[in-house]
N, C-alpha and C positions, 0 to 999 in steps of 0.2 A: 542554592544554585538553581538557575532557571532551566526549564525544559521546553523543547520545541518539537514539533512533528513535521513530517513531509506529507504532501498529497501528490499523487501521481496517477495519470491515466493508465489503465491496464489495457493497452492497445491490443485489439484482436480477441479479447476475451468477451464472451457472452454471459458468463456466470462466474461465481467463486470457484465452482468445480473446474472451469477452464484454467483459472489461475493455478489451482492445485495440481492439475494435470501437467501444465507447462513446467512448474517447479519440480515435480516428481520425475520429469524426463531427464533431468540432470544436465540440461544444455547450458545452464549458467549456475555454477556452484563455486563456493569458495574452496580454498585448499583443504579444509576439513569437512567438505561435503555439505555445508549448509547452503540454503538457497541465497542467491544474491541478485541484485539488480545493478547493472553497470550503466553509469551515466557519464557524460562528458565533464560536468562541473563538480568540483569538490565543494561540499557545503561549507560556507564560511562560519556558520554557527555550529561547528562540529561538537564542541563541548556540551552545549545545551541539547543537541540531538542525541548524544550518547548518554544523557542523563535520564533515560527512561522514555525516549522518543520512539515513535512508530512511523511506519509508512502507511498512509491511508490510501487504499486502492479505489479509484473511480472506474466503475464498470458500467458501460452504456449510459453515461451521464449521471450516475449515482454513486456516492461513496457507500460501499457495502461491507467493507472489511478493512482490517488493519493487521499489520505484522510488526512486532517489536523489532527495533534495530539493535543488533548486537555490536557491530563495529563497522568501521570503514577501512577498506584496504586498497592499495594501489593495484591497478590492473593495466598491464601493457599488452596490447594486442599485436597482431602481425604488422600493422602499419607503424609500430614504434611509438604511438601516441599514448601518453599516460592518462588513464581515466580513473574514476572513483567506483569501486565496488561496494555497494551498500549490502552488508551481510545481514540476513534476516533470520529470525527465529522460525522454525518450521511451523509453529502454531499460528494459524490464521484465525483471528477473532472477528466474528460477524458484528457489525455495528448497526445502529439504527440507520435506515436509508436517509441520505441527505443529498439533494440534487447539487450538481456542480457543473458549471459551464465548461466547455472545452478550453484547453490551454496547452502550451507546449512545455516540455521538460517537466520539472517538478516545482512545487511552490512550498514555502513554509506554511505551517498551520499552527496557530496558537492553541494551546490546550483548551482554553475556554471556547474556542470555535469548533473544536473537534466533536463529531457525533459520538454519543455514548455507546458503549458496548451493548449488544442485545443481551437480555437476561439469558442465562444458560437454558432456562425452560423453553425459550422461544427458538433457540438455535436449531432444534431438530424439526421445527414445523415445516410443512410443505412450502416450497418457494412459490411466490407469486410470479406471474409473467412480468418481464422487465418493464413493459409499458405501464402496467398497473402499479408496480412498485414506484415508478417515476411519478405517475400522476398523484398517488397518495402522498408521497414525500413532498411534492410541490405544494400541496394544500395543507401540509403539516399534520396529516393523520397518522403517519408512522413515526 
């Protein structure tokens, strides 16, 4: 069975810590308290996405992290419109920085095009300024 990922801009976040802080605030959680991202469109490749897919977060123009996708759930808000809730694992995995141009919504990301996870030995290293991270990723150093 095939696997596919999603890539999504993490609007308003300056760092992975901002993403974690927003998710810890509980403003968007599933019925069982897991973090979720609500989007207008339901992924057509649902089966492949739920076969080990992750959402890769683009922060300040760079993919920096991913979260495994646990399930999709229907979300109906006050306006009565049905949306897709992408329920995520609480574990945020840092990835090798990979530059990504701006886009709207989310996009599919093939596993072979996804940045690799950072080795756990590097996950606790001090973070570089976002501009330096972007420049290094752009020239392929990171």
